[in-house]
Phi, psi and omega in degrees: 000132182283165178297324178298315178296319180299320182288341182264356182293128175278103187230126178238124177259133179240119179272123183242129176273120183285175183298333182257017179080006178273146179275140175232138177255123173244130180218158178221139175232144180238137178239136351292158184285340171202162186209145171245124185231160173270159179312130179066007177285154181252149177217131175266124175260144180240129178256139174241125182248133179239146176100359178202153179260347189228052179267150170253153180244133174244124181257138174214160171253126187295315185272135173300135180076010183271014182110185180229158176218138180274171178293346177265004177086019178268112183263136172246122185295154178296165172276355180248139178292156177154184177250127183233169184226126175262130181250131175244124180242125175260132180231135179207123177051042178081356178261160184211148173220147180217160174214161183234137178245133178274131177238123177256126181252126180241165187270326186206168176286142175278117179235146180291152177302146178062025181274000000 
């Protein structure tokens, strides 16, 4: 992974105090960390969870009308242009970590005149 990719990873670390006073780190990263899509185009997001072996992931789109996302992280862009946010929440044993990915939806390919 390049330094550029590393700097763009949407990574949130959540420090959780365990039942015995021990610290546990739960974190989630989503790839790609941001995306530009065309209207109705699909993008598969992949979540990587660290600090637990048995987390579930819940995917949502923050804005109403901002597209849809399946439980497997497959996002379908809205029919309206704009900036939207995909939220990934990891949950394990009552603990949670989340991150947000920016999705920009555009209408068409940029082509030069008379092309």
